TORPA-4810 file (N, C-alpha, C, O; in nm, 3 decimals):
<nodes>
NODE_1_-5.785_-12.197_-3.872_-5.761_-12.056_-3.849_-5.893_-11.984_-3.828_-5.986_-12.001_-3.907_M
NODE_2_-5.903_-11.905_-3.726_-6.023_-11.830_-3.696_-6.027_-11.701_-3.778_-5.924_-11.651_-3.822_S
NODE_3_-6.148_-11.649_-3.799_-6.160_-11.519_-3.864_-6.088_-11.411_-3.784_-6.040_-11.313_-3.840_D
NODE_4_-6.081_-11.431_-3.653_-6.014_-11.333_-3.567_-5.865_-11.323_-3.595_-5.804_-11.220_-3.565_Y
NODE_5_-5.805_-11.426_-3.651_-5.661_-11.423_-3.677_-5.622_-11.316_-3.778_-5.510_-11.265_-3.775_D
NODE_6_-5.712_-11.282_-3.867_-5.679_-11.185_-3.972_-5.730_-11.044_-3.942_-5.702_-10.951_-4.018_S
NODE_7_-5.805_-11.027_-3.834_-5.863_-10.896_-3.803_-5.754_-10.798_-3.760_-5.665_-10.831_-3.682_I
NODE_8_-5.765_-10.676_-3.813_-5.681_-10.566_-3.770_-5.761_-10.488_-3.667_-5.855_-10.416_-3.702_D
NODE_9_-5.725_-10.501_-3.542_-5.799_-10.438_-3.433_-5.818_-10.288_-3.455_-5.923_-10.233_-3.421_F
NODE_10_-5.719_-10.222_-3.510_-5.722_-10.077_-3.523_-5.809_-10.026_-3.637_-5.848_-9.909_-3.637_F
NODE_11_-5.841_-10.110_-3.734_-5.914_-10.061_-3.852_-6.038_-10.141_-3.889_-6.114_-10.097_-3.975_T
NODE_12_-6.062_-10.255_-3.828_-6.174_-10.339_-3.869_-6.304_-10.292_-3.804_-6.319_-10.303_-3.683_D
NODE_13_-6.399_-10.241_-3.884_-6.523_-10.190_-3.827_-6.614_-10.298_-3.767_-6.706_-10.265_-3.692_P
NODE_14_-6.590_-10.424_-3.799_-6.675_-10.530_-3.743_-6.659_-10.543_-3.592_-6.745_-10.600_-3.526_S
NODE_15_-6.551_-10.490_-3.537_-6.529_-10.498_-3.393_-6.601_-10.389_-3.315_-6.619_-10.400_-3.194_L
NODE_16_-6.643_-10.284_-3.383_-6.701_-10.170_-3.314_-6.825_-10.206_-3.232_-6.832_-10.168_-3.115_V
NODE_17_-6.924_-10.276_-3.287_-7.044_-10.304_-3.208_-7.017_-10.390_-3.084_-7.079_-10.368_-2.979_P
NODE_18_-6.926_-10.486_-3.094_-6.902_-10.577_-2.982_-6.761_-10.636_-2.992_-6.743_-10.742_-3.052_D
NODE_19_-6.661_-10.568_-2.934_-6.523_-10.618_-2.944_-6.490_-10.731_-2.847_-6.384_-10.793_-2.858_P
NODE_20_-6.579_-10.759_-2.751_-6.545_-10.852_-2.644_-6.517_-10.995_-2.688_-6.425_-11.057_-2.634_Y
NODE_21_-6.590_-11.050_-2.784_-6.553_-11.185_-2.831_-6.411_-11.190_-2.889_-6.341_-11.289_-2.874_P
NODE_22_-6.371_-11.083_-2.956_-6.235_-11.076_-3.010_-6.133_-11.080_-2.896_-6.034_-11.154_-2.903_Y
NODE_23_-6.156_-11.001_-2.792_-6.063_-11.002_-2.678_-6.063_-11.137_-2.608_-5.958_-11.185_-2.564_F
NODE_24_-6.181_-11.199_-2.597_-6.188_-11.333_-2.537_-6.105_-11.432_-2.618_-6.034_-11.516_-2.562_D
NODE_25_-6.115_-11.421_-2.751_-6.037_-11.509_-2.838_-5.887_-11.488_-2.815_-5.812_-11.585_-2.799_Y
NODE_26_-5.844_-11.362_-2.814_-5.702_-11.335_-2.791_-5.656_-11.391_-2.657_-5.550_-11.453_-2.647_L
NODE_27_-5.737_-11.368_-2.554_-5.702_-11.415_-2.420_-5.695_-11.567_-2.415_-5.611_-11.623_-2.344_R
NODE_28_-5.781_-11.635_-2.491_-5.779_-11.782_-2.491_-5.652_-11.837_-2.556_-5.607_-11.947_-2.524_S
NODE_29_-5.595_-11.760_-2.646_-5.469_-11.802_-2.710_-5.350_-11.775_-2.620_-5.262_-11.859_-2.605_R
NODE_30_-5.348_-11.656_-2.558_-5.239_-11.619_-2.468_-5.273_-11.480_-2.415_-5.316_-11.394_-2.492_N
NODE_31_-5.256_-11.454_-2.286_-5.289_-11.321_-2.234_-5.194_-11.211_-2.283_-5.224_-11.093_-2.268_P
NODE_32_-5.080_-11.249_-2.341_-4.988_-11.154_-2.405_-4.955_-11.213_-2.542_-4.893_-11.319_-2.552_V
NODE_33_-4.998_-11.144_-2.647_-4.991_-11.202_-2.781_-4.952_-11.097_-2.884_-5.013_-10.991_-2.892_L
NODE_34_-4.850_-11.127_-2.964_-4.812_-11.037_-3.074_-4.917_-11.049_-3.183_-4.951_-11.159_-3.227_R
NODE_35_-4.970_-10.934_-3.226_-5.071_-10.932_-3.331_-5.004_-10.921_-3.468_-4.892_-10.872_-3.479_L
NODE_36_-5.073_-10.968_-3.572_-5.010_-10.971_-3.705_-5.000_-10.833_-3.773_-4.935_-10.821_-3.876_P
NODE_37_-5.063_-10.732_-3.715_-5.064_-10.600_-3.779_-4.993_-10.496_-3.692_-5.007_-10.498_-3.570_H
NODE_38_-4.920_-10.409_-3.754_-4.863_-10.289_-3.692_-4.757_-10.316_-3.586_-4.717_-10.222_-3.517_H
NODE_39_-4.710_-10.438_-3.571_-4.603_-10.468_-3.476_-4.641_-10.445_-3.331_-4.555_-10.408_-3.250_G
NODE_40_-4.767_-10.467_-3.296_-4.811_-10.445_-3.158_-4.832_-10.577_-3.084_-4.846_-10.683_-3.145_V
NODE_41_-4.835_-10.566_-2.954_-4.862_-10.680_-2.866_-4.991_-10.650_-2.791_-5.006_-10.542_-2.733_V
NODE_42_-5.084_-10.744_-2.792_-5.209_-10.729_-2.717_-5.190_-10.791_-2.580_-5.145_-10.906_-2.568_A
NODE_43_-5.223_-10.715_-2.478_-5.217_-10.764_-2.340_-5.361_-10.770_-2.291_-5.421_-10.667_-2.262_V
NODE_44_-5.415_-10.892_-2.281_-5.556_-10.908_-2.247_-5.579_-10.967_-2.109_-5.692_-10.968_-2.061_T
NODE_45_-5.475_-11.016_-2.044_-5.489_-11.071_-1.910_-5.480_-10.961_-1.805_-5.399_-10.869_-1.818_G
NODE_46_-5.560_-10.971_-1.702_-5.562_-10.868_-1.597_-5.426_-10.855_-1.528_-5.372_-10.745_-1.518_Y
NODE_47_-5.373_-10.966_-1.482_-5.245_-10.962_-1.410_-5.134_-10.910_-1.501_-5.047_-10.835_-1.457_E
NODE_48_-5.136_-10.951_-1.626_-5.034_-10.908_-1.721_-5.046_-10.758_-1.749_-4.946_-10.687_-1.756_E
NODE_49_-5.169_-10.711_-1.766_-5.191_-10.568_-1.791_-5.149_-10.485_-1.670_-5.087_-10.379_-1.685_A
NODE_50_-5.182_-10.533_-1.550_-5.141_-10.461_-1.429_-4.989_-10.452_-1.420_-4.935_-10.349_-1.380_A
NODE_51_-4.921_-10.559_-1.457_-4.774_-10.558_-1.455_-4.719_-10.456_-1.555_-4.622_-10.387_-1.526_A
NODE_52_-4.780_-10.447_-1.673_-4.736_-10.349_-1.774_-4.758_-10.207_-1.722_-4.669_-10.123_-1.733_V
NODE_53_-4.876_-10.181_-1.666_-4.905_-10.046_-1.617_-4.808_-10.003_-1.508_-4.773_-9.885_-1.498_Y
NODE_54_-4.765_-10.097_-1.427_-4.675_-10.064_-1.316_-4.529_-10.054_-1.358_-4.448_-9.996_-1.286_K
NODE_55_-4.494_-10.110_-1.472_-4.354_-10.113_-1.516_-4.326_-9.994_-1.608_-4.313_-10.010_-1.729_D
NODE_56_-4.317_-9.876_-1.548_-4.296_-9.755_-1.628_-4.153_-9.742_-1.679_-4.125_-9.654_-1.762_T
NODE_57_-4.063_-9.826_-1.633_-3.927_-9.825_-1.688_-3.923_-9.894_-1.825_-3.842_-9.858_-1.910_D
NODE_58_-4.011_-9.992_-1.845_-4.010_-10.068_-1.971_-4.117_-10.023_-2.070_-4.103_-10.046_-2.190_S
NODE_59_-4.224_-9.960_-2.020_-4.337_-9.924_-2.106_-4.368_-9.776_-2.091_-4.356_-9.719_-1.982_F
NODE_60_-4.408_-9.713_-2.201_-4.438_-9.570_-2.202_-4.580_-9.546_-2.250_-4.636_-9.626_-2.324_S
NODE_61_-4.638_-9.434_-2.207_-4.769_-9.391_-2.252_-4.762_-9.298_-2.373_-4.865_-9.249_-2.419_N
NODE_62_-4.642_-9.273_-2.424_-4.624_-9.170_-2.527_-4.708_-9.193_-2.652_-4.738_-9.097_-2.722_C
NODE_63_-4.746_-9.315_-2.682_-4.827_-9.343_-2.801_-4.972_-9.376_-2.765_-5.043_-9.436_-2.846_V
NODE_64_-5.015_-9.339_-2.645_-5.149_-9.375_-2.599_-5.259_-9.325_-2.691_-5.360_-9.394_-2.709_A
NODE_65_-5.244_-9.209_-2.750_-5.349_-9.154_-2.836_-5.333_-9.190_-2.983_-5.432_-9.208_-3.053_L
NODE_66_-5.210_-9.201_-3.030_-5.188_-9.229_-3.172_-5.177_-9.375_-3.205_-5.191_-9.415_-3.321_G
NODE_67_-5.153_-9.457_-3.103_-5.135_-9.599_-3.129_-5.014_-9.624_-3.217_-4.916_-9.550_-3.209_G
NODE_68_-5.019_-9.727_-3.299_-4.902_-9.763_-3.379_-4.888_-9.683_-3.508_-4.795_-9.707_-3.585_P
NODE_69_-4.978_-9.589_-3.534_-4.980_-9.525_-3.665_-4.878_-9.413_-3.683_-4.804_-9.417_-3.782_F
NODE_70_-4.869_-9.315_-3.595_-4.762_-9.217_-3.617_-4.626_-9.284_-3.593_-4.609_-9.353_-3.492_P
NODE_71_-4.532_-9.267_-3.683_-4.401_-9.330_-3.662_-4.327_-9.263_-3.547_-4.354_-9.148_-3.514_P
NODE_72_-4.235_-9.336_-3.487_-4.151_-9.275_-3.385_-4.073_-9.161_-3.447_-4.026_-9.172_-3.561_L
NODE_73_-4.059_-9.050_-3.375_-3.987_-8.936_-3.432_-3.835_-8.950_-3.421_-3.763_-8.851_-3.428_P
NODE_74_-3.787_-9.071_-3.403_-3.644_-9.098_-3.392_-3.620_-9.244_-3.428_-3.714_-9.324_-3.429_F
NODE_75_-3.498_-9.278_-3.456_-3.459_-9.416_-3.481_-3.416_-9.477_-3.348_-3.315_-9.434_-3.292_E
NODE_76_-3.489_-9.577_-3.295_-3.452_-9.634_-3.165_-3.309_-9.688_-3.166_-3.266_-9.755_-3.260_P
NODE_77_-3.237_-9.657_-3.059_-3.100_-9.705_-3.044_-3.087_-9.776_-2.910_-3.101_-9.712_-2.805_A
NODE_78_-3.061_-9.905_-2.912_-3.044_-9.981_-2.789_-3.174_-10.037_-2.737_-3.280_-10.019_-2.796_G
NODE_79_-3.164_-10.106_-2.623_-3.282_-10.168_-2.562_-3.364_-10.070_-2.479_-3.485_-10.087_-2.466_D
NODE_80_-3.301_-9.968_-2.424_-3.369_-9.871_-2.340_-3.380_-9.739_-2.416_-3.280_-9.670_-2.435_D
NODE_81_-3.501_-9.705_-2.458_-3.518_-9.582_-2.536_-3.587_-9.472_-2.455_-3.634_-9.374_-2.513_I
NODE_82_-3.592_-9.486_-2.322_-3.657_-9.385_-2.239_-3.599_-9.246_-2.262_-3.674_-9.149_-2.275_N
NODE_83_-3.467_-9.234_-2.266_-3.404_-9.103_-2.287_-3.441_-9.046_-2.424_-3.462_-8.926_-2.438_A
NODE_84_-3.449_-9.133_-2.524_-3.488_-9.087_-2.657_-3.633_-9.039_-2.659_-3.665_-8.938_-2.723_Q
NODE_85_-3.720_-9.110_-2.590_-3.860_-9.068_-2.581_-3.868_-8.932_-2.515_-3.936_-8.842_-2.566_I
NODE_86_-3.798_-8.914_-2.403_-3.800_-8.785_-2.333_-3.747_-8.673_-2.422_-3.801_-8.563_-2.423_D
NODE_87_-3.642_-8.701_-2.496_-3.580_-8.601_-2.583_-3.673_-8.559_-2.697_-3.666_-8.445_-2.743_Q
NODE_88_-3.758_-8.649_-2.743_-3.845_-8.622_-2.858_-3.993_-8.613_-2.821_-4.078_-8.613_-2.910_H
NODE_89_-4.025_-8.607_-2.694_-4.165_-8.614_-2.649_-4.254_-8.512_-2.720_-4.367_-8.544_-2.755_R
NODE_90_-4.207_-8.392_-2.742_-4.290_-8.288_-2.803_-4.323_-8.317_-2.949_-4.406_-8.247_-3.008_E
NODE_91_-4.263_-8.417_-3.006_-4.292_-8.454_-3.145_-4.400_-8.561_-3.155_-4.446_-8.593_-3.265_K
NODE_92_-4.442_-8.617_-3.041_-4.549_-8.717_-3.041_-4.684_-8.645_-3.048_-4.699_-8.537_-2.991_F
NODE_93_-4.783_-8.704_-3.117_-4.915_-8.641_-3.124_-4.975_-8.622_-2.985_-4.976_-8.713_-2.902_P
NODE_94_-5.023_-8.502_-2.961_-5.091_-8.466_-2.837_-5.008_-8.498_-2.713_-5.061_-8.543_-2.612_M
NODE_95_-4.880_-8.474_-2.721_-4.787_-8.507_-2.613_-4.822_-8.439_-2.481_-4.787_-8.490_-2.374_Y
NODE_96_-4.893_-8.325_-2.487_-4.922_-8.251_-2.365_-5.043_-8.306_-2.289_-5.072_-8.260_-2.178_E
NODE_97_-5.114_-8.402_-2.345_-5.229_-8.462_-2.277_-5.183_-8.559_-2.170_-5.084_-8.631_-2.187_H
NODE_98_-5.254_-8.561_-2.060_-5.213_-8.641_-1.944_-5.200_-8.789_-1.976_-5.112_-8.856_-1.922_M
NODE_99_-5.286_-8.841_-2.063_-5.282_-8.985_-2.092_-5.154_-9.026_-2.165_-5.120_-9.144_-2.167_V
NODE_100_-5.084_-8.931_-2.225_-4.959_-8.963_-2.294_-4.836_-8.939_-2.207_-4.724_-8.966_-2.250_T
NODE_101_-4.857_-8.890_-2.086_-4.744_-8.860_-1.996_-4.697_-8.986_-1.924_-4.776_-9.078_-1.899_M
NODE_102_-4.570_-8.989_-1.892_-4.510_-9.093_-1.809_-4.471_-9.030_-1.677_-4.456_-8.908_-1.669_D
NODE_103_-4.453_-9.112_-1.571_-4.402_-9.056_-1.446_-4.264_-8.993_-1.470_-4.188_-9.042_-1.554_P
NODE_104_-4.232_-8.889_-1.400_-4.304_-8.824_-1.290_-4.404_-8.718_-1.336_-4.481_-8.669_-1.254_P
NODE_105_-4.404_-8.681_-1.466_-4.497_-8.578_-1.514_-4.643_-8.620_-1.494_-4.725_-8.540_-1.451_D
NODE_106_-4.675_-8.746_-1.525_-4.812_-8.795_-1.508_-4.851_-8.790_-1.360_-4.963_-8.751_-1.327_H
NODE_107_-4.761_-8.829_-1.273_-4.788_-8.829_-1.129_-4.819_-8.687_-1.081_-4.913_-8.667_-1.005_T
NODE_108_-4.741_-8.590_-1.126_-4.764_-8.449_-1.088_-4.899_-8.401_-1.139_-4.975_-8.341_-1.064_R
NODE_109_-4.928_-8.425_-1.264_-5.055_-8.380_-1.322_-5.174_-8.447_-1.254_-5.275_-8.383_-1.226_A
NODE_110_-5.160_-8.575_-1.226_-5.269_-8.648_-1.161_-5.294_-8.596_-1.020_-5.409_-8.586_-0.977_R
NODE_111_-5.187_-8.561_-0.948_-5.206_-8.510_-0.812_-5.280_-8.376_-0.814_-5.356_-8.346_-0.722_S
NODE_112_-5.258_-8.295_-0.918_-5.329_-8.168_-0.929_-5.478_-8.189_-0.957_-5.562_-8.112_-0.911_L
NODE_113_-5.510_-8.293_-1.031_-5.649_-8.318_-1.070_-5.725_-8.408_-0.973_-5.846_-8.422_-0.984_L
NODE_114_-5.655_-8.469_-0.879_-5.718_-8.572_-0.795_-5.840_-8.521_-0.719_-5.936_-8.596_-0.700_S
NODE_115_-5.840_-8.395_-0.677_-5.955_-8.343_-0.604_-6.074_-8.316_-0.696_-6.188_-8.310_-0.651_R
NODE_116_-6.045_-8.301_-0.824_-6.153_-8.275_-0.920_-6.214_-8.403_-0.975_-6.324_-8.399_-1.031_L
NODE_117_-6.146_-8.514_-0.960_-6.191_-8.640_-1.021_-6.250_-8.737_-0.919_-6.233_-8.858_-0.931_L
NODE_118_-6.318_-8.684_-0.819_-6.385_-8.769_-0.722_-6.518_-8.816_-0.781_-6.571_-8.750_-0.871_T
NODE_119_-6.572_-8.927_-0.733_-6.701_-8.973_-0.787_-6.811_-8.869_-0.776_-6.889_-8.852_-0.870_P
NODE_120_-6.819_-8.797_-0.664_-6.926_-8.698_-0.651_-6.905_-8.581_-0.748_-7.002_-8.530_-0.804_S
NODE_121_-6.781_-8.541_-0.768_-6.754_-8.430_-0.862_-6.781_-8.473_-1.007_-6.834_-8.395_-1.085_R
NODE_122_-6.746_-8.596_-1.041_-6.775_-8.645_-1.175_-6.926_-8.653_-1.200_-6.972_-8.625_-1.310_L
NODE_123_-7.002_-8.691_-1.098_-7.148_-8.696_-1.109_-7.204_-8.556_-1.132_-7.293_-8.537_-1.214_K
NODE_124_-7.149_-8.456_-1.059_-7.192_-8.318_-1.080_-7.161_-8.273_-1.223_-7.242_-8.207_-1.287_Q
NODE_125_-7.043_-8.308_-1.271_-7.005_-8.271_-1.408_-7.099_-8.336_-1.510_-7.139_-8.272_-1.607_N
NODE_126_-7.134_-8.462_-1.486_-7.224_-8.531_-1.578_-7.360_-8.461_-1.581_-7.416_-8.439_-1.688_E
NODE_127_-7.411_-8.426_-1.463_-7.541_-8.358_-1.457_-7.535_-8.224_-1.529_-7.629_-8.187_-1.600_E
NODE_128_-7.425_-8.150_-1.510_-7.408_-8.022_-1.578_-7.405_-8.041_-1.729_-7.469_-7.965_-1.802_F
NODE_129_-7.332_-8.142_-1.778_-7.322_-8.165_-1.922_-7.458_-8.201_-1.982_-7.490_-8.157_-2.093_M
NODE_130_-7.538_-8.280_-1.910_-7.672_-8.312_-1.960_-7.758_-8.186_-1.969_-7.828_-8.166_-2.068_W
NODE_131_-7.752_-8.101_-1.865_-7.830_-7.976_-1.868_-7.783_-7.887_-1.984_-7.865_-7.829_-2.055_R
NODE_132_-7.652_-7.876_-2.002_-7.596_-7.794_-2.108_-7.637_-7.847_-2.246_-7.674_-7.770_-2.334_L
NODE_133_-7.629_-7.977_-2.264_-7.667_-8.037_-2.393_-7.815_-8.015_-2.421_-7.852_-7.982_-2.534_A
NODE_134_-7.898_-8.033_-2.321_-8.042_-8.012_-2.338_-8.072_-7.867_-2.371_-8.149_-7.839_-2.463_T
NODE_135_-8.012_-7.775_-2.297_-8.035_-7.632_-2.322_-7.985_-7.592_-2.460_-8.052_-7.516_-2.530_A
NODE_136_-7.871_-7.642_-2.500_-7.815_-7.607_-2.632_-7.901_-7.660_-2.744_-7.929_-7.589_-2.841_S
NODE_137_-7.945_-7.784_-2.733_-8.026_-7.842_-2.840_-8.164_-7.778_-2.845_-8.217_-7.756_-2.953_S
NODE_138_-8.222_-7.748_-2.730_-8.353_-7.684_-2.725_-8.346_-7.546_-2.788_-8.433_-7.508_-2.866_T
NODE_139_-8.243_-7.470_-2.753_-8.224_-7.335_-2.807_-8.203_-7.339_-2.959_-8.260_-7.258_-3.032_S
NODE_140_-8.124_-7.432_-3.004_-8.094_-7.444_-3.148_-8.219_-7.481_-3.225_-8.246_-7.425_-3.332_S
NODE_141_-8.296_-7.575_-3.174_-8.417_-7.617_-3.244_-8.519_-7.504_-3.251_-8.590_-7.489_-3.350_W
NODE_142_-8.525_-7.425_-3.145_-8.621_-7.315_-3.143_-8.586_-7.209_-3.246_-8.677_-7.148_-3.303_A
NODE_143_-8.458_-7.186_-3.272_-8.419_-7.081_-3.365_-8.396_-7.131_-3.507_-8.420_-7.057_-3.602_T
NODE_144_-8.349_-7.253_-3.523_-8.310_-7.299_-3.657_-8.395_-7.414_-3.709_-8.386_-7.448_-3.827_A
NODE_145_-8.476_-7.472_-3.628_-8.553_-7.588_-3.671_-8.477_-7.716_-3.641_-8.354_-7.716_-3.633_G
NODE_146_-8.549_-7.825_-3.625_-8.489_-7.951_-3.582_-8.393_-8.009_-3.685_-8.306_-8.089_-3.649_A
NODE_147_-8.407_-7.972_-3.811_-8.322_-8.033_-3.913_-8.191_-7.959_-3.936_-8.107_-8.006_-4.013_S
NODE_148_-8.172_-7.845_-3.872_-8.051_-7.766_-3.897_-7.960_-7.767_-3.776_-8.005_-7.753_-3.662_S
NODE_149_-7.832_-7.783_-3.801_-7.735_-7.775_-3.691_-7.639_-7.659_-3.713_-7.541_-7.647_-3.640_S
NODE_150_-7.666_-7.573_-3.811_-7.574_-7.465_-3.845_-7.558_-7.365_-3.731_-7.450_-7.309_-3.713_A
NODE_151_-7.664_-7.343_-3.653_-7.656_-7.245_-3.545_-7.632_-7.308_-3.409_-7.642_-7.240_-3.307_N
NODE_152_-7.601_-7.436_-3.408_-7.581_-7.505_-3.281_-7.447_-7.466_-3.221_-7.343_-7.483_-3.283_T
NODE_153_-7.449_-7.412_-3.098_-7.321_-7.385_-3.033_-7.250_-7.517_-3.005_-7.315_-7.621_-2.997_P
NODE_154_-7.120_-7.513_-2.991_-7.045_-7.637_-2.975_-6.964_-7.638_-2.846_-6.841_-7.646_-2.851_N
NODE_155_-7.031_-7.629_-2.729_-6.955_-7.632_-2.604_-6.912_-7.772_-2.563_-6.830_-7.788_-2.473_P
NODE_156_-6.966_-7.874_-2.628_-6.933_-8.011_-2.593_-6.827_-8.065_-2.688_-6.822_-8.024_-2.804_L
NODE_157_-6.743_-8.154_-2.640_-6.643_-8.213_-2.730_-6.712_-8.290_-2.843_-6.821_-8.343_-2.823_P
NODE_158_-6.650_-8.297_-2.961_-6.713_-8.365_-3.074_-6.722_-8.515_-3.059_-6.792_-8.578_-3.138_P
NODE_159_-6.656_-8.576_-2.964_-6.662_-8.720_-2.946_-6.764_-8.751_-2.845_-6.786_-8.868_-2.814_W
</nodes>
């Protein structure tokens, strides 16, 4: 038995610096593998993952942000729970975020953003964020000193 057999992907800090050997191990066992924790299935093969992403009738993005931790807000009934997911969608954590949407809502939201998410536009956004971060940190250090963050404005996301 490998040390990887007992690892909980969602909580084990040893995976943070370099998770790739763990994924390689899972893939070597099977590209689709039920994990021992939280009742989840790991899909590590490219073709298998592509098939999952394209099969929106069988798979949902509703738990994309919470993973297996928040319980379903309903008791699943039957093999097809799509209608139940739709009926309870607002009870899922961060349900309004695009990554948790399923088609056709995801398709609509993505089409609205498609002109903003071009490579050149993303590069411009990155350059702006670097300038903003530099200006914010420079301003804060000048007024509060390098050791204080109390006066630091927070225009950037905390992650």
